[in-house]
C-alpha positions in Angstrom: -50.7 -8.1 -69.9 -49.5 -7.9 -66.3 -51.5 -10.8 -64.3 -51.9 -10.5 -60.1 -52.1 -13.4 -58.5 -52.7 -14.5 -54.7 -49.4 -15.4 -52.9 -49.3 -17.3 -49.8 -47.1 -16.8 -47.1 -46.3 -19.3 -44.0 -47.5 -16.6 -40.9 -46.8 -19.4 -38.4 -46.1 -22.7 -37.2 -47.3 -24.7 -34.2 -47.2 -28.5 -33.0 -43.8 -28.6 -32.5 -42.2 -29.1 -29.4 -38.8 -30.1 -29.8 -36.9 -31.2 -33.2 -33.7 -32.3 -34.2 -31.8 -32.7 -37.4 -32.5 -36.4 -38.9 -31.7 -36.3 -42.5 -28.9 -34.8 -44.4 -30.2 -31.6 -45.5 -30.6 -31.0 -41.7 -27.7 -32.5 -39.8 -27.5 -33.3 -36.4 -26.7 -31.4 -33.3 -26.1 -31.9 -29.8 -26.8 -28.4 -28.5 -30.4 -28.2 -29.3 -31.8 -27.2 -25.9 -30.7 -24.5 -23.7 -31.7 -22.6 -20.6 -32.7 -18.6 -21.0 -31.6 -16.3 -18.7 -29.5 -16.8 -15.1 -30.0 -19.6 -12.8 -30.3 -17.4 -9.9 -32.8 -14.1 -9.7 -32.1 -10.6 -8.3 -32.6 -11.9 -4.4 -29.8 -14.4 -5.0 -32.7 -17.2 -4.9 -33.3 -19.9 -7.3 -35.4 -19.0 -10.1 -37.1 -21.2 -12.7 -35.6 -20.2 -15.9 -37.6 -21.4 -19.5 -36.0 -23.6 -21.4 -35.7 -23.2 -25.4 -36.4 -25.9 -27.9 -35.6 -26.1 -31.6 -39.1 -26.2 -33.4 -38.0 -26.0 -36.9 -37.9 -22.4 -38.0 -38.7 -21.3 -34.4 -37.2 -21.7 -30.9 -40.0 -22.2 -28.2 -39.8 -21.3 -24.7 -41.6 -23.3 -21.9 -42.3 -23.0 -18.3 -41.1 -26.4 -16.8 -43.2 -25.8 -13.8 -46.3 -24.9 -15.3 -45.4 -26.8 -18.3 -46.7 -24.3 -20.5 -45.0 -22.2 -23.3 -43.9 -18.9 -22.8 -42.6 -17.3 -25.9 -41.9 -18.0 -29.6 -39.0 -16.7 -31.3 -39.0 -16.6 -35.2 -37.3 -15.0 -38.2 -38.9 -13.2 -40.7 -37.9 -14.0 -44.3 -36.8 -11.6 -47.1 -37.0 -12.9 -50.5 -34.9 -11.3 -53.4 -36.3 -9.1 -56.0 -39.1 -7.8 -53.6 -41.1 -10.8 -54.1 -43.7 -11.4 -51.4 -44.3 -9.0 -48.3 -41.3 -9.5 -46.0 -43.1 -10.7 -43.5 -43.4 -14.6 -43.8 -41.7 -16.9 -41.7 -38.3 -18.3 -42.6 -38.5 -21.8 -44.8 -35.1 -22.5 -43.7 -34.5 -24.7 -40.4 -32.4 -24.0 -37.1 -29.7 -26.4 -36.5 -28.4 -25.4 -32.9 -28.6 -22.6 -30.5 -26.7 -20.9 -27.3 -27.6 -18.7 -24.9 -25.4 -16.1 -23.3 -26.4 -13.0 -21.8 -23.9 -9.8 -23.2 -23.5 -6.2 -22.2 -21.2 -3.7 -22.9 -18.7 -4.7 -20.1 -19.7 -2.0 -17.6 -22.5 -3.6 -15.8 -22.9 -7.4 -17.0 -26.1 -7.3 -14.6 -28.4 -5.1 -17.0 -27.1 -6.7 -20.2 -29.1 -8.1 -23.1 -29.5 -11.8 -23.4 -28.6 -13.0 -26.7 -29.6 -16.4 -28.1 -27.3 -17.2 -31.0 -29.1 -19.5 -33.5 -27.8 -21.8 -36.6 -29.4 -22.7 -39.6 -29.4 -24.7 -42.5 -28.7 -21.8 -44.8 -25.4 -21.1 -43.5 -26.7 -17.8 -41.5 -26.0 -17.6 -37.8 -28.9 -15.2 -36.5 -28.6 -13.6 -32.9 -31.8 -12.5 -31.0 -31.6 -9.8 -28.4 -34.3 -10.1 -25.5 -34.4 -7.3 -23.1 -33.8 -7.7 -19.0 -37.4 -6.6 -18.8 -38.7 -9.2 -21.5 -36.7 -12.1 -19.8 -38.2 -11.1 -16.4 -41.4 -11.0 -17.8 -40.8 -14.9 -18.9 -39.1 -16.1 -15.5 -41.9 -14.2 -13.5 -44.0 -16.7 -11.2 -46.3 -13.9 -10.8 -50.1 -15.1 -11.2 -51.7 -11.5 -12.0 -50.0 -11.3 -15.3 -52.4 -11.6 -18.2 -52.4 -14.5 -20.1 -52.6 -12.9 -23.6 -49.8 -10.9 -23.2 -47.9 -13.4 -21.2 -47.7 -16.1 -24.0 -46.9 -13.4 -26.9 -44.9 -14.2 -29.4 -41.0 -12.7 -29.6 -39.9 -12.2 -33.0 -42.6 -13.7 -34.6 -44.9 -12.8 -37.1 -48.3 -13.0 -35.7 -49.7 -10.8 -32.7 -52.5 -10.8 -31.2 -54.8 -7.8 -31.5 -54.9 -7.5 -28.2 -51.1 -8.3 -27.6 -48.9 -5.1 -26.4 -46.0 -6.9 -26.1 -43.5 -5.4 -28.5 -43.6 -1.8 -27.0 -47.3 -0.2 -27.3 -47.3 -0.8 -31.0 -50.2 -2.8 -32.1 -48.9 -3.3 -35.4 -49.3 -6.9 -36.7 -46.1 -7.0 -37.7 -44.3 -5.4 -35.4 -41.1 -7.0 -34.1 -37.5 -6.4 -33.8 -34.5 -8.1 -36.3 -32.1 -10.4 -35.3 -28.4 -9.8 -35.9 -27.8 -12.1 -39.3 -24.2 -13.0 -39.5 -23.1 -14.8 -43.0 -19.9 -16.5 -43.2 -20.5 -20.2 -43.8 -21.4 -19.8 -47.2 -24.8 -22.2 -47.8 -23.3 -24.7 -45.3 -25.2 -25.9 -42.3 -24.3 -24.1 -39.2 -23.6 -27.1 -36.8 -22.6 -25.4 -33.8 -23.1 -21.8 -32.1 -21.0 -21.5 -29.4 -20.8 -17.9 -26.8 -17.9 -17.4 -24.8 -19.0 -17.3 -21.1 -16.1 -15.4 -19.8 -16.7 -12.2 -18.2 -13.6 -10.8 -20.2 -14.8 -11.5 -23.3 -18.5 -10.2 -23.4 -20.1 -11.0 -27.1 -17.8 -13.2 -28.5 -19.3 -16.1 -30.5 -18.1 -19.2 -31.9 -19.6 -21.0 -34.9 -18.7 -24.2 -36.9 -20.0 -25.2 -40.2 -20.4 -28.1 -42.0 -17.7 -26.9 -44.6 -15.3 -27.5 -41.5 -14.9 -23.9 -40.9 -14.7 -22.0 -37.6 -15.3 -18.7 -37.4 -14.9 -16.1 -34.3 -17.4 -13.0 -34.3 -18.1 -10.4 -32.0 -21.5 -10.0 -31.4 -21.3 -6.5 -29.9 -19.4 -4.7 -33.0 -21.5 -7.0 -35.3 -18.2 -8.6 -37.2 -16.4 -11.4 -37.8 -12.7 -11.4 -36.1 -11.0 -14.7 -38.1 -11.5 -18.0 -39.5 -10.0 -20.9 -38.3 -9.1 -23.4 -40.6 -8.1 -27.1 -40.2 -10.8 -29.5 -40.3 -11.9 -31.6 -43.0 -15.3 -32.5 -42.3 -18.1 -31.0 -40.7 -17.2 -29.4 -37.2 -19.8 -31.0 -34.6 -18.4 -29.6 -31.3 -16.8 -26.0 -29.9 -15.9 -25.3 -26.7 -14.1 -22.1 -25.1 -11.1 -22.5 -22.9 -9.4 -20.1 -20.5 -7.8 -22.2 -17.7 -6.9 -19.2 -15.6 -6.9 -15.5 -15.7 -3.1 -14.9 -14.7 -1.8 -16.8 -17.7 -3.4 -15.0 -20.3 -4.4 -18.3 -22.3 -7.3 -17.7 -24.6 -7.9 -21.3 -25.9 -10.7 -22.9 -28.3 -11.0 -26.5 -28.9 -13.2 -28.2 -31.8 -14.3 -31.6 -32.9 -15.2 -32.6 -36.2 -16.3 -35.8 -38.3 -13.0 -36.2 -39.5 -12.0 -37.6 -36.3 -9.5 -34.8 -34.8 -10.0 -32.4 -32.0 -8.2 -29.4 -32.4 -7.0 -27.3 -29.9 -6.9 -23.2 -31.4 -4.7 -20.2 -29.7 -7.0 -17.4 -30.0 -4.4 -15.0 -29.6 -2.0 -16.5 -32.4 -5.0 -17.5 -34.2 -2.9 -20.9 -35.0 -3.3 -24.6 -33.9 -1.5 -25.7 -31.2 -2.2 -29.4 -30.5 -4.2 -31.8 -32.3 -5.7 -34.9 -30.2 -5.9 -38.2 -32.3 -6.9 -41.7 -31.6 -10.1 -41.4 -31.9 -11.5 -44.7 -34.1 -14.0 -42.5 -36.1 -16.1 -39.0 -36.1 -15.7 -37.1 -32.8 -19.5 -36.4 -32.6 -19.3 -34.0 -29.5 -17.0 -32.8 -26.9 -17.2 -30.3 -23.4 -14.6 -29.1 -21.3 -15.0 -27.5 -18.0 -13.5 -26.9 -14.8 -14.0 -29.7 -12.3 -15.6 -29.3 -9.0 -16.0 -32.5 -6.8 -17.9 -30.3 -4.2 -20.3 -28.8 -6.9 -20.2 -25.2 -4.5 -16.4 -24.1 -4.5 -15.9 -25.5 -1.1 -15.2 -28.9 -1.1 -11.9 -30.4 -1.3 -11.3 -30.6 -4.9 -12.0 -26.6 -5.2 -8.3 -25.6 -4.0 -7.0 -26.9 -7.3 -8.8 -25.5 -10.4 -8.8 -28.9 -12.6 -9.7 -28.5 -16.3 -11.0 -31.8 -17.9 -12.1 -32.4 -21.5 -14.7 -35.1 -22.5 -15.3 -36.2 -25.8 -17.4 -38.7 -27.8 -16.2 -40.8 -30.7 -18.6 -43.0 -32.9 -16.8 -46.1 -31.5 -19.2 -45.3 -28.3 -15.9 -44.5 -26.1 -16.0 -41.0 -23.8 -12.5 -40.2 -23.4 -11.1 -38.2 -20.7 -8.5 -35.3 -21.3 -6.6 -33.0 -18.6 -5.6 -29.9 -19.1 -2.1 -28.1 -18.5 -2.3 -24.3 -18.7 1.1 -23.8 -18.1 2.6 -25.5 -20.8 0.0 -23.9 -22.9 0.6 -20.3 -21.4 4.2 -21.0 -21.9 3.7 -21.8 -26.1 2.6 -18.5 -27.1 4.4 -16.2 -25.0 7.8 -17.5 -23.8 8.6 -19.4 -27.5 6.8 -16.6 -29.3 9.5 -15.8 -31.9 8.1 -18.5 -34.0 5.2 -17.7 -36.9 2.0 -17.6 -35.0 0.4 -18.6 -38.4 2.2 -21.8 -38.2 0.7 -24.9 -36.3 2.5 -26.5 -33.2 5.0 -28.7 -34.7 6.2 -30.0 -31.5 5.9 -34.0 -31.3 7.1 -34.8 -27.7 4.5 -35.8 -25.7 5.8 -33.9 -22.7 5.2 -30.3 -24.1 1.2 -31.7 -25.0 -1.3 -29.8 -23.6 -3.9 -32.0 -23.3 -2.9 -35.4 -21.8 -5.3 -38.4 -22.6 -6.3 -39.6 -18.9 -8.5 -42.7 -19.9 -12.0 -43.3 -20.6 -15.4 -43.7 -18.9 -17.2 -46.7 -18.5 -20.4 -47.5 -16.9 -20.6 -50.7 -14.9 -21.1 -53.9 -17.6 -23.9 -54.9 -16.0 -26.0 -51.6 -16.1 -25.3 -50.8 -19.8 -24.7 -53.9 -22.1 -27.5 -53.2 -24.4 -25.4 -49.8 -25.8 -21.9 -51.9 -25.4 -23.9 -54.6 -27.4 -25.0 -52.1 -30.3 -21.9 -50.3 -30.3 -23.4 -47.0 -30.7 -21.7 -43.8 -31.0 -21.8 -41.0 -28.8 -24.3 -38.0 -29.5 -24.6 -35.7 -26.6 -21.8 -34.7 -23.6 -22.5 -32.4 -21.3 -21.2 -30.7 -17.8 -23.4 -29.3 -15.3 -23.1 -26.1 -14.1 -21.5 -26.7 -11.0 -18.8 -28.4 -13.1 -19.2 -31.7 -10.5 -21.6 -34.1 -13.2 -21.2 -35.5 -16.6 -23.8 -36.8 -18.8 -23.3 -39.0 -21.9 -26.2 -40.0 -24.0 -25.5 -42.4 -27.0 -27.2 -42.4 -30.3 -30.3 -44.0 -31.0 -30.4 -44.7 -27.2 -32.9 -44.3 -24.0 -30.3 -43.8 -21.9 -28.1 -40.6 -19.9 -25.4 -41.8 -18.0 -24.5 -39.6 -15.2 -20.8 -39.3 -13.7 -20.0 -37.4 -10.5 -16.1 -36.2 -10.1 -14.4 -37.3 -6.8 -12.9 -35.4 -4.5 -8.9 -35.0 -4.2 -8.9 -37.6 -1.3 -11.1 -39.6 -2.9 -9.0 -39.7 -6.3 -5.7 -40.6 -4.4 -7.8 -43.5 -2.2 -8.8 -45.1 -5.4 -5.8 -45.0 -7.4 -4.0 -46.5 -4.7 -6.5 -49.3 -4.1 -6.2 -50.0 -8.0 -2.2 -50.5 -7.9 -2.4 -52.5 -5.1 -4.9 -54.6 -6.6 -2.8 -54.6 -9.8 0.3 -56.0 -7.3 -1.4 -58.6 -5.9 -3.0 -59.9 -9.4 0.6 -59.7 -10.6 1.7 -62.0 -7.6 -0.9 -64.5 -7.9 -0.3 -64.7 -11.9 3.5 -65.4 -11.5 3.1 -67.7 -8.5 0.0 -69.7 -10.4 2.2 -69.8 -13.7 5.0 -71.7 -12.1 2.6 -74.1 -10.4 0.3 -74.7 -13.3 -0.4 -73.4 -16.8 -2.9 -70.2 -16.6 -6.6 -70.6 -16.8 -7.8 -69.6 -20.8 -10.6 -67.4 -20.8 -13.0 -66.9 -23.4 -14.2 -63.7 -24.8 -17.5 -63.5 -23.2 -16.2 -63.6 -19.7 -16.7 -61.1 -17.3 -14.0 -59.4 -15.6 -13.3 -60.4 -12.4 -13.0 -57.0 -11.1 -13.7 -53.2 -12.1 -10.0 -52.8 -12.4 -9.9 -55.2 -14.2 -12.2 -54.0 -16.4 -10.4 -50.4 -16.7 -7.2 -52.1 -17.7 -9.6 -53.9 -20.3 -11.1 -50.6 -21.5 -8.1 -49.1 -22.3 -6.1 -51.4 -23.8 -9.2 -52.0 -26.2 -8.6 -48.2 -27.9 -5.2 -49.4 -29.6 -1.6 -48.2 -28.8 -1.8 -44.5 -29.6 -3.5 -43.8 -26.2 -1.8 -46.2 -24.1 -1.5 -45.0 -20.3 0.9 -45.7 -17.3 -0.6 -47.7 -14.7 1.0 -45.1 -12.3 -1.0 -42.8 -13.7 -4.2 -41.3 -12.2 -7.2 -42.2 -14.9 -10.4 -41.2 -15.4 -12.4 -43.6 -13.6 -10.5 -42.5 -11.0 -11.3 -39.4 -11.0 -15.1 -39.8 -12.2 -17.6 -42.3 -10.4 -20.6 -43.6 -11.8 -23.5 -42.0 -10.2 -26.8 -43.0 -12.3 -28.9 -43.8 -15.0 -31.6 -41.6 -16.7 -33.9 -43.7 -18.8 -36.5 -41.8 -21.0 -39.5 -43.6 -22.5 -38.3 -42.8 -26.0 -35.3 -42.3 -28.1 -33.0 -39.6 -26.7 -32.5 -36.6 -29.2 -30.8 -34.1 -26.8 -30.8 -33.3 -23.2 -29.5 -29.8 -20.9 -28.6 -30.0 -17.2 -31.2 -27.6 -15.3 -28.6 -24.8 -13.7 -30.9 -25.0 -10.4 -30.0 -27.4 -7.7 -32.8 -29.4 -6.1 -32.9 -29.8 -2.1 -31.2 -32.9 -0.7 -27.9 -32.2 -3.1 -30.1 -33.7 -6.6 -29.7 -32.5 -10.1 -32.6 -32.1 -12.7 -32.3 -33.3 -16.4 -34.6 -32.1 -19.3 -34.2 -34.5 -22.3 -35.6 -34.0 -25.8 -37.3 -37.0 -27.3 -37.6 -38.2 -30.5 -41.5 -38.4 -30.7 -41.4 -34.5 -30.4 -41.2 -34.3 -26.5 -40.0 -32.8 -23.7 -39.2 -34.9 -20.3 -37.6 -33.8 -16.8 -36.0 -36.0 -14.5 -34.5 -35.8 -11.3 -31.5 -37.9 -10.2 -31.3 -37.5 -6.2 -28.0 -37.3 -4.0 -27.0 -41.1 -2.7 -27.6 -41.5 1.1 -25.2 -40.7 3.4 -24.6 -44.6 4.4 -23.7 -45.6 1.2 -22.4 -42.1 -0.9 -21.4 -44.3 -3.7 -23.7 -46.7 -5.0 -25.4 -45.7 -8.0 -29.0 -44.3 -7.8 -31.9 -44.4 -9.9 -33.6 -41.3 -11.7 -37.1 -40.4 -11.3 -39.6 -38.6 -14.2 -40.8 -35.4 -12.8 -43.1 -34.4 -15.7 -43.3 -34.5 -19.3 -44.2 -32.1 -22.3 -45.7 -33.8 -24.6 -49.1 -31.9 -25.3 -47.8 -29.1 -27.6 -46.8 -31.9 -30.5 -47.7 -34.9 -31.9 -45.5 -37.6 -31.3 -45.9 -38.9 -35.0 -46.3 -37.7 -38.6 -49.9 -35.7 -38.8 -52.2 -37.6 -41.0 -54.9 -35.0 -41.5 -56.2 -31.3 -40.1 -59.6 -30.1 -40.2 -61.1 -26.5 -39.7 -63.8 -25.6 -37.7 -66.9 -23.9 -39.5 -65.4 -20.6 -38.3 -61.9 -21.1 -39.0 -61.7 -20.7 -35.0 -60.7 -24.2 -33.8 -58.6 -26.9 -35.7 -58.2 -30.7 -35.4 -54.9 -32.4 -36.2 -54.8 -36.7 -35.9 -51.6 -38.7 -35.7 -51.8 -42.3 -34.9 -53.3 -42.7 -31.8 -53.3 -38.8 -30.6 -56.0 -36.1 -31.4 -55.1 -32.7 -30.5 -57.9 -29.3 -31.0 -56.0 -26.1 -31.5 -57.2 -22.5 -31.0 -56.1 -21.2 -34.4 -55.5 -17.4 -32.8 -53.2 -18.1 -30.8 -52.1 -21.4 -31.9 -52.5 -23.2 -28.3 -53.6 -26.6 -27.6 -56.8 -26.6 -25.8 -57.3 -30.9 -25.8 -54.8 -33.2 -26.0 -57.0 -36.8 -26.4 -56.4 -40.6 -27.0 -58.5 -42.4 -29.2 -58.8 -45.1 -27.2 -61.4 -48.0 -26.7 -63.8 -47.5 -23.6 -64.3 -50.9 -23.5 -61.3 -52.5 -24.2 -58.4 -50.9 -21.5 -55.1 -50.2 -23.9 -56.6 -50.5 -27.1 -56.3 -47.8 -29.1 -57.3 -46.5 -32.5 -55.2 -45.6 -35.3 -56.8 -42.4 -36.8 -56.2 -41.3 -40.3 -58.9 -38.6 -40.8 -61.1 -36.3 -39.0 -63.8 -33.3 -39.2 -65.9 -31.3 -37.3 -69.6 -31.8 -36.9 -72.2 -28.8 -37.6 -71.7 -26.7 -34.4 -68.4 -27.6 -34.0 -68.8 -29.3 -30.8 -68.0 -32.5 -32.0 -65.3 -34.8 -34.2 -65.9 -37.4 -36.3 -62.7 -39.8 -36.5 -62.0 -42.7 -39.0 -59.7 -45.5 -38.1 -57.4 -47.4 -39.9 -59.2 -50.3 -37.9 -63.0 -49.5 -40.0 -64.4 -47.7 -36.8 -66.4 -44.6 -36.7 -65.1 -42.2 -33.8 -67.7 -39.6 -32.5 -65.8 -37.6 -29.7 -66.9 -34.8 -27.3 -64.6 -31.5 -28.1 -65.1 -29.9 -24.4 -64.9 -33.0 -22.3 -62.3 -35.1 -24.5 -65.0 -38.1 -24.0 -65.7 -41.1 -26.7 -69.5 -40.4 -27.1 -70.3 -43.0 -30.0 -68.5 -45.9 -31.7 -69.5 -47.2 -35.1 -67.2 -50.3 -34.8 -66.8 -52.4 -38.0 -68.2 -49.6 -39.9 -66.2 -50.7 -42.9 -64.0 -54.0 -43.4 -60.7 -51.9 -44.0 -58.9 -48.9 -43.4 -61.0 -46.0 -43.7 -58.8 -43.0 -45.7 -61.4 -40.6 -46.6 -64.3 -39.0 -45.3 -66.3 -35.7 -46.2 -69.2 -33.9 -44.7 -72.8 -33.1 -47.0 -74.4 -29.9 -45.3 -78.3 -29.7 -45.9 -79.5 -28.0 -48.3 -81.8 -24.9 -47.5 -84.9 -27.4 -48.4 -83.4 -30.4 -46.1 -82.5 -30.6 -42.5 -80.8 -33.8 -42.8 -77.1 -33.7 -42.0 -74.7 -36.9 -43.6 -71.6 -37.7 -44.6 -69.9 -39.9 -46.7 -66.5 -42.6 -46.0 -64.3 -44.2 -48.5 -62.5 -47.3 -47.6 -60.2 -50.0 -48.3 -62.9 -52.7 -48.8 -64.0 -51.3 -51.9 -66.9 -49.5 -50.7 -68.0 -46.0 -50.4 -71.0 -45.7 -47.6 -73.6 -42.8 -46.6 -74.2 -42.1 -43.1 -77.1 -40.0 -41.6 -76.4 -38.2 -38.3 -79.0 -38.2 -35.8 -78.9 -37.7 -31.8 -79.0 -40.5 -29.7 -81.6 -41.4 -27.1 -82.6 -41.2 -23.5 -79.8 -39.1 -21.3 -77.2 -39.3 -24.1 -79.6 -37.2 -26.7 -77.4 -34.3 -26.5 -74.8 -36.2 -28.5 -75.1 -37.0 -32.2 -74.7 -41.0 -33.6 -74.2 -42.3 -37.2 -76.9 -44.4 -39.2 -75.8 -46.0 -42.1 -78.0 -44.9 -44.9 -76.7 -46.6 -48.3 -73.6 -48.0 -50.1 -71.9 -47.4 -53.6 -69.3 -50.5 -54.4 -66.5 -49.9 -56.2 -64.0 -52.1 -58.3 -60.6 -51.4 -56.2 -60.2 -49.6 -53.1 -61.1 -46.0 -52.6 -58.2 -43.5 -51.6 -60.3 -40.2 -51.5 -63.9 -39.4 -51.3 -65.7 -35.7 -51.9 -69.0 -34.1 -52.4 -69.5 -31.4 -55.0 -70.7 -28.0 -53.9 -73.8 -27.6 -55.8 -76.9 -26.8 -53.4 -79.2 -28.7 -55.9 -79.9 -32.2 -55.0 -80.3 -32.7 -58.6 -76.8 -31.5 -59.7 -75.0 -32.6 -56.7 -72.0 -35.0 -57.6 -70.0 -37.4 -55.7 -66.0 -37.8 -56.7 -64.3 -41.0 -55.7 -60.4 -41.8 -56.3 -59.9 -45.4 -56.2 -56.5 -47.5 -56.6 -56.5 -47.6 -60.3 -55.5 -44.6 -60.4 -58.7 -43.0 -61.7 -61.3 -40.4 -60.7 -65.1 -41.7 -60.6 -67.9 -39.2 -60.6 -71.3 -40.3 -59.7 -74.7 -38.3 -59.2 -75.2 -38.1 -55.5 -79.1 -38.7 -55.5 -79.0 -42.0 -58.0 -75.3 -42.9 -57.7 -75.3 -43.1 -61.4 -72.4 -43.0 -62.8 -71.4 -39.8 -65.0 -67.5 -39.5 -65.9 -64.4 -41.5 -65.3 -61.4 -39.1 -64.8 -58.0 -41.1 -66.0 -54.7 -39.7 -66.5 -52.7 -40.2 -63.5 -49.9 -42.3 -63.5 -50.1 -43.4 -59.3 -53.2 -43.2 -57.0 -54.6 -39.9 -56.7 -54.6 -39.1 -53.0 -56.3 -35.4 -52.8 -58.9 -33.3 -54.9 -61.3 -30.7 -54.8 -63.7 -29.0 -57.2 -64.6 -24.9 -57.5 -67.7 -23.5 -55.9 -69.8 -23.4 -59.1 -68.3 -27.2 -60.2 -66.9 -26.6 -63.6 -63.4 -27.7 -62.5 -61.6 -30.4 -60.5 -58.1 -30.3 -59.2 -56.5 -33.5 -58.3 -53.2 -34.4 -56.8 -51.3 -37.7 -56.4 -48.3 -39.8 -55.8 -47.1 -38.9 -59.1 -46.3 -35.5 -58.0 -48.8 -34.1 -60.5 -51.5 -31.7 -60.4 -54.4 -32.0 -63.1 -56.9 -29.7 -64.1 -60.0 -31.2 -65.5 -63.2 -29.9 -66.6 -66.4 -31.6 -65.2 -68.6 -31.0 -68.7 -67.0 -33.4 -70.2 -64.0 -34.9 -68.6 -61.2 -33.5 -70.2 -58.2 -32.5 -68.9 -57.4 -28.8 -69.1 -53.7 -28.7 -67.6 -51.0 -30.8 -65.9 -48.7 -29.3 -63.3 -45.3 -30.3 -62.2 -43.4 -28.8 -58.9 -43.7 -31.1 -56.1 -41.1 -32.9 -55.0 -43.1 -35.7 -53.2 -46.5 -37.0 -53.1 -49.1 -34.9 -53.1 -51.7 -35.3 -50.0 -54.3 -32.5 -49.8 -55.5 -29.9 -52.0 -58.3 -27.5 -51.6 -59.7 -24.5 -53.6 -59.7 -21.1 -52.7 -63.8 -19.9 -51.6 -65.4 -18.0 -54.4 -62.4 -18.4 -56.8 -60.8 -20.9 -59.4 -57.2 -20.4 -57.1 -56.2 -23.6 -55.3 
């Protein structure tokens, strides 16, 4: 006999602004933010580009100027065996992304915008957005319909009024992305497009298996693999020093502590950069342009610089010799292209170490003391600025490139000071013994600090004093301080008035911040400047884990609580209507830790229960706290449930269960005076328990004499009482750990419960016997509900 069961599929997800890997199953990536489209519009003026941010299984595009989401990119999951509808949101998560404009090479301005994403399941999915779609999102006109402007691209749910995908109003009409499988089941940690106009549609991906794969997105096929890393690939960048040399290179980094330089024409490794003390977490390579606009002193000579970040906290800089890179595969090209470069002479190296970037010791002593590794390194699109972010830090260090004249001036000044110190040391050694310095003594000058930093990296990366060092070419510009720990950042592809730059920061609190770093004043061009926070996007995501979710009576609104933040959502389009803070109206700066919530009848107010034992009534429309029952319980209120009135009763009531071993009934009444339109709660009766109450719920019976109340306590049992008399009826025991959630069917014949023991038990309410025990969850069961008018839960 064939049975038919209901199957629920994930239709959409919301309340995520920015997410990044922090677990072994979802590794961290330095590429979690990317701007969509070109930085300039068709008229040549700067345009505000939406920024794409990782949000679990989706990409969310935000308008930074208005602080609103513009688009959502997701993927539909197709299960094997024909199971499901094929419309569910992909359960895998996105690890990294990159954006590039691609076309057939004839007219690059009319090309689609390609969004490449690397997933935990080992797939690379490339989404394509047409130019009119991108222009629609980047348009600043205010006459665009809000329903269609905030449409969902490549997503499952489209509003009935939305006609974003053509003129088809079908609910699940959307375009399928290009899926590239080559990494097996290993997570893809890096995807990078080749931004060169001569290699349109070329994509490189690196996985946790240590394999780098080159793809042709236009032909929808893989080109070749590059094998050499013994650990996960953490960074990828393309290298094309000059069009005349014909060099086509790729630089990759891995957690094995190696940075490899690949010749894509010969498909071989031409150099391996060693000397890193630990895994190399990130890298970036770009043309250094001191002027920032191509007209400065340094723009006459094209200088490529590679910057790598290591787990030892050092930011190493390497210079690129494109002449040697072009001679190796061409003039000496009789060798086997599959063999790696066997040259051992330093004179034949393509990349040459020139030093490390070190901020002033008095400005970043905290990171030096913690010795945290480097999490992200990015060049500004103008090629002048470099941003460096440490792991588990709130600071981004910004460096700026000096012009050729300033570089030589800095080098001569450093050499002159070196000679002066050597002469002073020689004179003092003859007269008196040298001064013995301690380990914690500060360097006497920044030149001594640079020499000490280079010596600390070991003998593998020693530099000649006469050579130009990294701190000769770059100077410390300023520091960007975020409000919380940083997970990633990206430079805005626009330049502010006055020559400043703008940085978008993804925080660990599920939020985005926009910071502006101004240009130093003309009278002091070398002094560090202080960045200012322009705005923040924290309305569309909870900063901490969500403790409770409540739906309105008509299922049109949802209330979610996490710590002291309460958010009201529109269920139809998943937009945030209100973002409120559960704060005390009397004491400033005092907030309440919310644990559970529920809509009151009429859906105009929300009742909140806090860890401090308070009951709070909040107005949904205004976001104000209209009533507070302080110390309603002597402990944390873990659960509440509403008792809807029966046909013969008009009074509404709710019940709360607390850690003070009591279950309290509360009547909902109207306030007196000017606040008559707002409700209040009045204590009615109390049920004393022998242990802490973890969960409490009413049965669904409308007969007051048959209505039951279920109470789960800390002793892993469920007590059943009659609601009218509070007499004991049944005791349900069988769970090994406390019960955290339960619910009864509409006919009150069975009860389903789930607890911290990861099991679900089905009970009969006639005699309290266990019908069945189900196992399948890998963690504690925190919520459980029956489907209305069924025995399905």
